[in-house]
PDB file with SEQRES, HELIX, SHEET and CRYST1 records, atoms N, CA, C and O in Angstrom:
SEQRES   1 A   70  PRO GLY PHE VAL SER PHE GLU LEU LEU ARG PRO VAL SER          
SEQRES   2 A   70  GLY GLU ASN ARG TYR PHE VAL TYR THR ARG TRP GLU SER          
SEQRES   3 A   70  GLU GLU HIS PHE GLN GLY TRP VAL LYS SER GLU GLY PHE          
SEQRES   4 A   70  ALA ARG GLY HIS ALA GLN ALA ALA LYS ASP ARG GLY THR          
SEQRES   5 A   70  VAL ALA HIS GLY ALA SER LEU LEU SER PHE GLU VAL ALA          
SEQRES   6 A   70  GLN SER VAL SER ALA                                          
HELIX    1 AA1 GLU A   27  VAL A   34  1                                   8    
HELIX    2 AA2 GLU A   37  LYS A   48  1                                  12    
SHEET    1 AA1 2 PHE A   3  LEU A   9  0                                        
SHEET    2 AA1 2 PHE A  19  TRP A  24 -1                                        
CRYST1    1.000    1.000    1.000  90.00  90.00  90.00 P 1           1          
ATOM      1  N   PRO A   1       4.672   0.666  14.135  1.00  0.00           N  
ATOM      2  CA  PRO A   1       6.116   0.934  14.195  1.00  0.00           C  
ATOM      3  C   PRO A   1       6.771   0.755  12.824  1.00  0.00           C  
ATOM      4  O   PRO A   1       6.456  -0.190  12.101  1.00  0.00           O  
ATOM      5  N   GLY A   2       7.666   1.648  12.476  1.00  0.00           N  
ATOM      6  CA  GLY A   2       8.405   1.536  11.229  1.00  0.00           C  
ATOM      7  C   GLY A   2       7.759   2.180  10.029  1.00  0.00           C  
ATOM      8  O   GLY A   2       8.370   2.254   8.962  1.00  0.00           O  
ATOM      9  N   PHE A   3       6.511   2.658  10.182  1.00  0.00           N  
ATOM     10  CA  PHE A   3       5.821   3.295   9.062  1.00  0.00           C  
ATOM     11  C   PHE A   3       6.466   4.639   8.761  1.00  0.00           C  
ATOM     12  O   PHE A   3       6.738   5.418   9.675  1.00  0.00           O  
ATOM     13  N   VAL A   4       6.716   4.920   7.457  1.00  0.00           N  
ATOM     14  CA  VAL A   4       7.339   6.177   7.046  1.00  0.00           C  
ATOM     15  C   VAL A   4       6.330   7.074   6.330  1.00  0.00           C  
ATOM     16  O   VAL A   4       6.153   8.230   6.714  1.00  0.00           O  
ATOM     17  N   SER A   5       5.664   6.552   5.288  1.00  0.00           N  
ATOM     18  CA  SER A   5       4.743   7.402   4.538  1.00  0.00           C  
ATOM     19  C   SER A   5       3.765   6.571   3.714  1.00  0.00           C  
ATOM     20  O   SER A   5       3.955   5.374   3.496  1.00  0.00           O  
ATOM     21  N   PHE A   6       2.711   7.253   3.265  1.00  0.00           N  
ATOM     22  CA  PHE A   6       1.656   6.657   2.451  1.00  0.00           C  
ATOM     23  C   PHE A   6       1.302   7.635   1.341  1.00  0.00           C  
ATOM     24  O   PHE A   6       1.203   8.839   1.580  1.00  0.00           O  
ATOM     25  N   GLU A   7       1.112   7.126   0.126  1.00  0.00           N  
ATOM     26  CA  GLU A   7       0.607   7.931  -0.983  1.00  0.00           C  
ATOM     27  C   GLU A   7      -0.409   7.112  -1.757  1.00  0.00           C  
ATOM     28  O   GLU A   7      -0.192   5.929  -2.023  1.00  0.00           O  
ATOM     29  N   LEU A   8      -1.527   7.747  -2.122  1.00  0.00           N  
ATOM     30  CA  LEU A   8      -2.511   7.138  -3.002  1.00  0.00           C  
ATOM     31  C   LEU A   8      -2.333   7.790  -4.362  1.00  0.00           C  
ATOM     32  O   LEU A   8      -2.560   8.990  -4.513  1.00  0.00           O  
ATOM     33  N   LEU A   9      -1.928   7.007  -5.349  1.00  0.00           N  
ATOM     34  CA  LEU A   9      -1.611   7.526  -6.682  1.00  0.00           C  
ATOM     35  C   LEU A   9      -2.795   7.309  -7.621  1.00  0.00           C  
ATOM     36  O   LEU A   9      -3.233   6.179  -7.840  1.00  0.00           O  
ATOM     37  N   ARG A  10      -3.303   8.407  -8.169  1.00  0.00           N  
ATOM     38  CA  ARG A  10      -4.422   8.362  -9.104  1.00  0.00           C  
ATOM     39  C   ARG A  10      -3.865   8.539 -10.512  1.00  0.00           C  
ATOM     40  O   ARG A  10      -3.109   9.479 -10.758  1.00  0.00           O  
ATOM     41  N   PRO A  11      -4.222   7.657 -11.437  1.00  0.00           N  
ATOM     42  CA  PRO A  11      -3.712   7.789 -12.802  1.00  0.00           C  
ATOM     43  C   PRO A  11      -4.300   9.016 -13.493  1.00  0.00           C  
ATOM     44  O   PRO A  11      -5.432   9.414 -13.218  1.00  0.00           O  
ATOM     45  N   VAL A  12      -3.525   9.604 -14.384  1.00  0.00           N  
ATOM     46  CA  VAL A  12      -4.019  10.756 -15.135  1.00  0.00           C  
ATOM     47  C   VAL A  12      -4.449  10.367 -16.544  1.00  0.00           C  
ATOM     48  O   VAL A  12      -5.246  11.073 -17.162  1.00  0.00           O  
ATOM     49  N   SER A  13      -3.934   9.252 -17.060  1.00  0.00           N  
ATOM     50  CA  SER A  13      -4.393   8.764 -18.363  1.00  0.00           C  
ATOM     51  C   SER A  13      -3.852   7.363 -18.604  1.00  0.00           C  
ATOM     52  O   SER A  13      -2.808   6.982 -18.075  1.00  0.00           O  
ATOM     53  N   GLY A  14      -4.586   6.600 -19.416  1.00  0.00           N  
ATOM     54  CA  GLY A  14      -4.119   5.290 -19.842  1.00  0.00           C  
ATOM     55  C   GLY A  14      -4.246   4.177 -18.811  1.00  0.00           C  
ATOM     56  O   GLY A  14      -3.817   3.053 -19.069  1.00  0.00           O  
ATOM     57  N   GLU A  15      -4.821   4.463 -17.658  1.00  0.00           N  
ATOM     58  CA  GLU A  15      -4.926   3.473 -16.589  1.00  0.00           C  
ATOM     59  C   GLU A  15      -6.103   3.876 -15.712  1.00  0.00           C  
ATOM     60  O   GLU A  15      -6.330   5.065 -15.490  1.00  0.00           O  
ATOM     61  N   ASN A  16      -6.848   2.905 -15.215  1.00  0.00           N  
ATOM     62  CA  ASN A  16      -7.958   3.257 -14.340  1.00  0.00           C  
ATOM     63  C   ASN A  16      -7.775   2.731 -12.914  1.00  0.00           C  
ATOM     64  O   ASN A  16      -8.658   2.908 -12.075  1.00  0.00           O  
ATOM     65  N   ARG A  17      -6.650   2.094 -12.636  1.00  0.00           N  
ATOM     66  CA  ARG A  17      -6.380   1.595 -11.286  1.00  0.00           C  
ATOM     67  C   ARG A  17      -5.634   2.650 -10.483  1.00  0.00           C  
ATOM     68  O   ARG A  17      -4.753   3.342 -10.994  1.00  0.00           O  
ATOM     69  N   TYR A  18      -6.004   2.753  -9.229  1.00  0.00           N  
ATOM     70  CA  TYR A  18      -5.254   3.579  -8.295  1.00  0.00           C  
ATOM     71  C   TYR A  18      -4.145   2.708  -7.697  1.00  0.00           C  
ATOM     72  O   TYR A  18      -4.288   1.488  -7.622  1.00  0.00           O  
ATOM     73  N   PHE A  19      -3.062   3.322  -7.280  1.00  0.00           N  
ATOM     74  CA  PHE A  19      -1.967   2.600  -6.671  1.00  0.00           C  
ATOM     75  C   PHE A  19      -1.696   3.163  -5.282  1.00  0.00           C  
ATOM     76  O   PHE A  19      -1.705   4.377  -5.079  1.00  0.00           O  
ATOM     77  N   VAL A  20      -1.458   2.276  -4.338  1.00  0.00           N  
ATOM     78  CA  VAL A  20      -1.088   2.669  -2.985  1.00  0.00           C  
ATOM     79  C   VAL A  20       0.414   2.468  -2.852  1.00  0.00           C  
ATOM     80  O   VAL A  20       0.944   1.404  -3.170  1.00  0.00           O  
ATOM     81  N   TYR A  21       1.088   3.503  -2.378  1.00  0.00           N  
ATOM     82  CA  TYR A  21       2.541   3.455  -2.208  1.00  0.00           C  
ATOM     83  C   TYR A  21       2.852   3.750  -0.748  1.00  0.00           C  
ATOM     84  O   TYR A  21       2.581   4.844  -0.255  1.00  0.00           O  
ATOM     85  N   THR A  22       3.418   2.775  -0.068  1.00  0.00           N  
ATOM     86  CA  THR A  22       3.815   2.969   1.320  1.00  0.00           C  
ATOM     87  C   THR A  22       5.316   2.783   1.454  1.00  0.00           C  
ATOM     88  O   THR A  22       5.933   2.021   0.710  1.00  0.00           O  
ATOM     89  N   ARG A  23       5.892   3.491   2.414  1.00  0.00           N  
ATOM     90  CA  ARG A  23       7.323   3.352   2.713  1.00  0.00           C  
ATOM     91  C   ARG A  23       7.458   2.924   4.161  1.00  0.00           C  
ATOM     92  O   ARG A  23       6.743   3.401   5.042  1.00  0.00           O  
ATOM     93  N   TRP A  24       8.393   2.011   4.385  1.00  0.00           N  
ATOM     94  CA  TRP A  24       8.640   1.460   5.716  1.00  0.00           C  
ATOM     95  C   TRP A  24      10.123   1.528   6.010  1.00  0.00           C  
ATOM     96  O   TRP A  24      10.943   1.526   5.092  1.00  0.00           O  
ATOM     97  N   GLU A  25      10.467   1.589   7.274  1.00  0.00           N  
ATOM     98  CA  GLU A  25      11.878   1.619   7.667  1.00  0.00           C  
ATOM     99  C   GLU A  25      12.610   0.350   7.260  1.00  0.00           C  
ATOM    100  O   GLU A  25      13.807   0.382   6.975  1.00  0.00           O  
ATOM    101  N   SER A  26      11.885  -0.777   7.231  1.00  0.00           N  
ATOM    102  CA  SER A  26      12.517  -2.045   6.862  1.00  0.00           C  
ATOM    103  C   SER A  26      11.457  -3.053   6.422  1.00  0.00           C  
ATOM    104  O   SER A  26      10.265  -2.863   6.669  1.00  0.00           O  
ATOM    105  N   GLU A  27      11.893  -4.100   5.783  1.00  0.00           N  
ATOM    106  CA  GLU A  27      11.011  -5.209   5.407  1.00  0.00           C  
ATOM    107  C   GLU A  27      10.384  -5.821   6.654  1.00  0.00           C  
ATOM    108  O   GLU A  27       9.220  -6.223   6.631  1.00  0.00           O  
ATOM    109  N   GLU A  28      11.136  -5.894   7.727  1.00  0.00           N  
ATOM    110  CA  GLU A  28      10.622  -6.478   8.975  1.00  0.00           C  
ATOM    111  C   GLU A  28       9.462  -5.645   9.528  1.00  0.00           C  
ATOM    112  O   GLU A  28       8.472  -6.201  10.004  1.00  0.00           O  
ATOM    113  N   HIS A  29       9.580  -4.316   9.466  1.00  0.00           N  
ATOM    114  CA  HIS A  29       8.479  -3.459   9.920  1.00  0.00           C  
ATOM    115  C   HIS A  29       7.245  -3.669   9.044  1.00  0.00           C  
ATOM    116  O   HIS A  29       6.128  -3.757   9.553  1.00  0.00           O  
ATOM    117  N   PHE A  30       7.446  -3.747   7.739  1.00  0.00           N  
ATOM    118  CA  PHE A  30       6.320  -3.972   6.828  1.00  0.00           C  
ATOM    119  C   PHE A  30       5.645  -5.302   7.134  1.00  0.00           C  
ATOM    120  O   PHE A  30       4.419  -5.364   7.233  1.00  0.00           O  
ATOM    121  N   GLN A  31       6.428  -6.362   7.283  1.00  0.00           N  
ATOM    122  CA  GLN A  31       5.859  -7.680   7.571  1.00  0.00           C  
ATOM    123  C   GLN A  31       5.124  -7.680   8.915  1.00  0.00           C  
ATOM    124  O   GLN A  31       4.103  -8.351   9.064  1.00  0.00           O  
ATOM    125  N   GLY A  32       5.635  -6.939   9.877  1.00  0.00           N  
ATOM    126  CA  GLY A  32       4.958  -6.818  11.162  1.00  0.00           C  
ATOM    127  C   GLY A  32       3.582  -6.198  11.015  1.00  0.00           C  
ATOM    128  O   GLY A  32       2.631  -6.624  11.671  1.00  0.00           O  
ATOM    129  N   TRP A  33       3.472  -5.193  10.156  1.00  0.00           N  
ATOM    130  CA  TRP A  33       2.175  -4.561   9.906  1.00  0.00           C  
ATOM    131  C   TRP A  33       1.229  -5.522   9.200  1.00  0.00           C  
ATOM    132  O   TRP A  33       0.057  -5.622   9.563  1.00  0.00           O  
ATOM    133  N   VAL A  34       1.738  -6.235   8.183  1.00  0.00           N  
ATOM    134  CA  VAL A  34       0.908  -7.184   7.435  1.00  0.00           C  
ATOM    135  C   VAL A  34       0.345  -8.261   8.365  1.00  0.00           C  
ATOM    136  O   VAL A  34      -0.763  -8.750   8.144  1.00  0.00           O  
ATOM    137  N   LYS A  35       1.089  -8.626   9.386  1.00  0.00           N  
ATOM    138  CA  LYS A  35       0.655  -9.680  10.321  1.00  0.00           C  
ATOM    139  C   LYS A  35      -0.124  -9.123  11.515  1.00  0.00           C  
ATOM    140  O   LYS A  35      -0.483  -9.873  12.422  1.00  0.00           O  
ATOM    141  N   SER A  36      -0.384  -7.822  11.521  1.00  0.00           N  
ATOM    142  CA  SER A  36      -1.029  -7.187  12.674  1.00  0.00           C  
ATOM    143  C   SER A  36      -2.552  -7.300  12.633  1.00  0.00           C  
ATOM    144  O   SER A  36      -3.151  -7.555  11.588  1.00  0.00           O  
ATOM    145  N   GLU A  37      -3.152  -7.104  13.798  1.00  0.00           N  
ATOM    146  CA  GLU A  37      -4.605  -7.099  13.908  1.00  0.00           C  
ATOM    147  C   GLU A  37      -5.206  -5.920  13.142  1.00  0.00           C  
ATOM    148  O   GLU A  37      -6.263  -6.057  12.526  1.00  0.00           O  
ATOM    149  N   GLY A  38      -4.544  -4.773  13.177  1.00  0.00           N  
ATOM    150  CA  GLY A  38      -5.032  -3.601  12.459  1.00  0.00           C  
ATOM    151  C   GLY A  38      -5.110  -3.827  10.958  1.00  0.00           C  
ATOM    152  O   GLY A  38      -6.068  -3.399  10.314  1.00  0.00           O  
ATOM    153  N   PHE A  39      -4.113  -4.494  10.399  1.00  0.00           N  
ATOM    154  CA  PHE A  39      -4.119  -4.819   8.974  1.00  0.00           C  
ATOM    155  C   PHE A  39      -5.296  -5.738   8.656  1.00  0.00           C  
ATOM    156  O   PHE A  39      -6.037  -5.498   7.703  1.00  0.00           O  
ATOM    157  N   ALA A  40      -5.464  -6.790   9.458  1.00  0.00           N  
ATOM    158  CA  ALA A  40      -6.555  -7.747   9.226  1.00  0.00           C  
ATOM    159  C   ALA A  40      -7.906  -7.054   9.318  1.00  0.00           C  
ATOM    160  O   ALA A  40      -8.784  -7.291   8.488  1.00  0.00           O  
ATOM    161  N   ARG A  41      -8.077  -6.205  10.313  1.00  0.00           N  
ATOM    162  CA  ARG A  41      -9.337  -5.490  10.514  1.00  0.00           C  
ATOM    163  C   ARG A  41      -9.619  -4.550   9.334  1.00  0.00           C  
ATOM    164  O   ARG A  41     -10.739  -4.524   8.824  1.00  0.00           O  
ATOM    165  N   GLY A  42      -8.633  -3.792   8.905  1.00  0.00           N  
ATOM    166  CA  GLY A  42      -8.817  -2.856   7.797  1.00  0.00           C  
ATOM    167  C   GLY A  42      -9.126  -3.545   6.485  1.00  0.00           C  
ATOM    168  O   GLY A  42      -9.969  -3.075   5.722  1.00  0.00           O  
ATOM    169  N   HIS A  43      -8.461  -4.645   6.213  1.00  0.00           N  
ATOM    170  CA  HIS A  43      -8.686  -5.342   4.954  1.00  0.00           C  
ATOM    171  C   HIS A  43      -9.966  -6.158   4.979  1.00  0.00           C  
ATOM    172  O   HIS A  43     -10.554  -6.408   3.927  1.00  0.00           O  
ATOM    173  N   ALA A  44     -10.408  -6.577   6.148  1.00  0.00           N  
ATOM    174  CA  ALA A  44     -11.701  -7.262   6.258  1.00  0.00           C  
ATOM    175  C   ALA A  44     -12.814  -6.289   5.906  1.00  0.00           C  
ATOM    176  O   ALA A  44     -13.767  -6.661   5.221  1.00  0.00           O  
ATOM    177  N   GLN A  45     -12.706  -5.038   6.369  1.00  0.00           N  
ATOM    178  CA  GLN A  45     -13.713  -4.021   6.052  1.00  0.00           C  
ATOM    179  C   GLN A  45     -13.718  -3.735   4.554  1.00  0.00           C  
ATOM    180  O   GLN A  45     -14.788  -3.599   3.961  1.00  0.00           O  
ATOM    181  N   ALA A  46     -12.560  -3.642   3.941  1.00  0.00           N  
ATOM    182  CA  ALA A  46     -12.481  -3.405   2.499  1.00  0.00           C  
ATOM    183  C   ALA A  46     -13.150  -4.546   1.733  1.00  0.00           C  
ATOM    184  O   ALA A  46     -13.801  -4.309   0.715  1.00  0.00           O  
ATOM    185  N   ALA A  47     -12.994  -5.773   2.212  1.00  0.00           N  
ATOM    186  CA  ALA A  47     -13.622  -6.923   1.553  1.00  0.00           C  
ATOM    187  C   ALA A  47     -15.143  -6.812   1.628  1.00  0.00           C  
ATOM    188  O   ALA A  47     -15.835  -7.167   0.674  1.00  0.00           O  
ATOM    189  N   LYS A  48     -15.672  -6.323   2.756  1.00  0.00           N  
ATOM    190  CA  LYS A  48     -17.118  -6.131   2.905  1.00  0.00           C  
ATOM    191  C   LYS A  48     -17.623  -5.048   1.966  1.00  0.00           C  
ATOM    192  O   LYS A  48     -18.739  -5.137   1.453  1.00  0.00           O  
ATOM    193  N   ASP A  49     -16.811  -4.034   1.744  1.00  0.00           N  
ATOM    194  CA  ASP A  49     -17.195  -2.895   0.909  1.00  0.00           C  
ATOM    195  C   ASP A  49     -16.862  -3.107  -0.560  1.00  0.00           C  
ATOM    196  O   ASP A  49     -16.902  -2.160  -1.345  1.00  0.00           O  
ATOM    197  N   ARG A  50     -16.539  -4.323  -0.937  1.00  0.00           N  
ATOM    198  CA  ARG A  50     -16.131  -4.612  -2.314  1.00  0.00           C  
ATOM    199  C   ARG A  50     -17.079  -3.940  -3.299  1.00  0.00           C  
ATOM    200  O   ARG A  50     -18.299  -4.036  -3.162  1.00  0.00           O  
ATOM    201  N   GLY A  51     -16.527  -3.275  -4.267  1.00  0.00           N  
ATOM    202  CA  GLY A  51     -17.317  -2.539  -5.246  1.00  0.00           C  
ATOM    203  C   GLY A  51     -17.245  -1.046  -4.978  1.00  0.00           C  
ATOM    204  O   GLY A  51     -17.396  -0.241  -5.897  1.00  0.00           O  
ATOM    205  N   THR A  52     -17.014  -0.668  -3.721  1.00  0.00           N  
ATOM    206  CA  THR A  52     -16.891   0.753  -3.414  1.00  0.00           C  
ATOM    207  C   THR A  52     -15.476   1.105  -2.976  1.00  0.00           C  
ATOM    208  O   THR A  52     -15.099   2.277  -2.997  1.00  0.00           O  
ATOM    209  N   VAL A  53     -14.698   0.123  -2.584  1.00  0.00           N  
ATOM    210  CA  VAL A  53     -13.354   0.414  -2.099  1.00  0.00           C  
ATOM    211  C   VAL A  53     -12.302  -0.212  -3.002  1.00  0.00           C  
ATOM    212  O   VAL A  53     -11.499   0.504  -3.601  1.00  0.00           O  
ATOM    213  N   ALA A  54     -12.293  -1.530  -3.109  1.00  0.00           N  
ATOM    214  CA  ALA A  54     -11.246  -2.201  -3.874  1.00  0.00           C  
ATOM    215  C   ALA A  54     -11.795  -3.480  -4.482  1.00  0.00           C  
ATOM    216  O   ALA A  54     -12.711  -4.101  -3.942  1.00  0.00           O  
ATOM    217  N   HIS A  55     -11.230  -3.857  -5.596  1.00  0.00           N  
ATOM    218  CA  HIS A  55     -11.629  -5.089  -6.272  1.00  0.00           C  
ATOM    219  C   HIS A  55     -10.556  -6.154  -6.186  1.00  0.00           C  
ATOM    220  O   HIS A  55     -10.662  -7.190  -6.843  1.00  0.00           O  
ATOM    221  N   GLY A  56      -9.552  -5.927  -5.410  1.00  0.00           N  
ATOM    222  CA  GLY A  56      -8.455  -6.871  -5.298  1.00  0.00           C  
ATOM    223  C   GLY A  56      -7.157  -6.114  -5.153  1.00  0.00           C  
ATOM    224  O   GLY A  56      -7.108  -4.889  -5.260  1.00  0.00           O  
ATOM    225  N   ALA A  57      -6.135  -6.856  -4.914  1.00  0.00           N  
ATOM    226  CA  ALA A  57      -4.838  -6.218  -4.728  1.00  0.00           C  
ATOM    227  C   ALA A  57      -3.743  -7.190  -5.118  1.00  0.00           C  
ATOM    228  O   ALA A  57      -3.908  -8.408  -5.056  1.00  0.00           O  
ATOM    229  N   SER A  58      -2.648  -6.630  -5.512  1.00  0.00           N  
ATOM    230  CA  SER A  58      -1.453  -7.431  -5.725  1.00  0.00           C  
ATOM    231  C   SER A  58      -0.279  -6.610  -5.231  1.00  0.00           C  
ATOM    232  O   SER A  58      -0.271  -5.383  -5.336  1.00  0.00           O  
ATOM    233  N   LEU A  59       0.688  -7.285  -4.705  1.00  0.00           N  
ATOM    234  CA  LEU A  59       1.859  -6.614  -4.154  1.00  0.00           C  
ATOM    235  C   LEU A  59       2.923  -6.496  -5.234  1.00  0.00           C  
ATOM    236  O   LEU A  59       3.339  -7.494  -5.824  1.00  0.00           O  
ATOM    237  N   LEU A  60       3.354  -5.282  -5.482  1.00  0.00           N  
ATOM    238  CA  LEU A  60       4.457  -5.030  -6.404  1.00  0.00           C  
ATOM    239  C   LEU A  60       5.645  -4.588  -5.577  1.00  0.00           C  
ATOM    240  O   LEU A  60       5.510  -3.724  -4.710  1.00  0.00           O  
ATOM    241  N   SER A  61       6.789  -5.158  -5.826  1.00  0.00           N  
ATOM    242  CA  SER A  61       7.990  -4.784  -5.096  1.00  0.00           C  
ATOM    243  C   SER A  61       8.986  -4.123  -6.039  1.00  0.00           C  
ATOM    244  O   SER A  61       9.139  -4.531  -7.190  1.00  0.00           O  
ATOM    245  N   PHE A  62       9.651  -3.111  -5.540  1.00  0.00           N  
ATOM    246  CA  PHE A  62      10.623  -2.374  -6.341  1.00  0.00           C  
ATOM    247  C   PHE A  62      11.869  -2.158  -5.522  1.00  0.00           C  
ATOM    248  O   PHE A  62      11.836  -2.239  -4.294  1.00  0.00           O  
ATOM    249  N   GLU A  63      12.960  -1.884  -6.190  1.00  0.00           N  
ATOM    250  CA  GLU A  63      14.153  -1.410  -5.504  1.00  0.00           C  
ATOM    251  C   GLU A  63      14.432  -0.005  -6.019  1.00  0.00           C  
ATOM    252  O   GLU A  63      14.103   0.322  -7.159  1.00  0.00           O  
ATOM    253  N   VAL A  64      15.029   0.808  -5.191  1.00  0.00           N  
ATOM    254  CA  VAL A  64      15.307   2.190  -5.568  1.00  0.00           C  
ATOM    255  C   VAL A  64      16.501   2.196  -6.525  1.00  0.00           C  
ATOM    256  O   VAL A  64      17.595   1.754  -6.175  1.00  0.00           O  
ATOM    257  N   ALA A  65      16.271   2.702  -7.729  1.00  0.00           N  
ATOM    258  CA  ALA A  65      17.345   2.819  -8.712  1.00  0.00           C  
ATOM    259  C   ALA A  65      18.015   4.174  -8.625  1.00  0.00           C  
ATOM    260  O   ALA A  65      19.199   4.318  -8.929  1.00  0.00           O  
ATOM    261  N   GLN A  66      17.233   5.179  -8.198  1.00  0.00           N  
ATOM    262  CA  GLN A  66      17.788   6.524  -8.019  1.00  0.00           C  
ATOM    263  C   GLN A  66      16.884   7.273  -7.061  1.00  0.00           C  
ATOM    264  O   GLN A  66      15.663   7.133  -7.125  1.00  0.00           O  
ATOM    265  N   SER A  67      17.461   8.056  -6.184  1.00  0.00           N  
ATOM    266  CA  SER A  67      16.704   8.842  -5.228  1.00  0.00           C  
ATOM    267  C   SER A  67      17.339  10.221  -5.117  1.00  0.00           C  
ATOM    268  O   SER A  67      18.555  10.349  -4.981  1.00  0.00           O  
ATOM    269  N   VAL A  68      16.498  11.255  -5.176  1.00  0.00           N  
ATOM    270  CA  VAL A  68      16.968  12.637  -5.068  1.00  0.00           C  
ATOM    271  C   VAL A  68      16.136  13.330  -4.013  1.00  0.00           C  
ATOM    272  O   VAL A  68      14.908  13.253  -4.052  1.00  0.00           O  
ATOM    273  N   SER A  69      16.766  13.998  -3.080  1.00  0.00           N  
ATOM    274  CA  SER A  69      16.067  14.766  -2.056  1.00  0.00           C  
ATOM    275  C   SER A  69      16.542  16.211  -2.099  1.00  0.00           C  
ATOM    276  O   SER A  69      17.650  16.514  -2.544  1.00  0.00           O  
ATOM    277  N   ALA A  70      15.679  17.082  -1.628  1.00  0.00           N  
ATOM    278  CA  ALA A  70      16.035  18.505  -1.599  1.00  0.00           C  
ATOM    279  C   ALA A  70      17.002  18.784  -0.484  1.00  0.00           C  
ATOM    280  O   ALA A  70      17.418  19.928  -0.299  1.00  0.00           O  
TER     281      ALA A  70                                                      
END                                                                             
């Protein structure tokens, strides 16, 4: 519930890390997902696949400074 979108961002130069960008209807929806069984199950699998999936993660938070839609 509350999930809006997902993007996997691949760098084109100067960086070798991929970035995951998700949008949620609210902070409460995001926190609900983080505390869910599905989140735990998915991240446990990534930990098992270390070296082929992810080497770690850190949460970056941003606020929208400008938004333009068509």
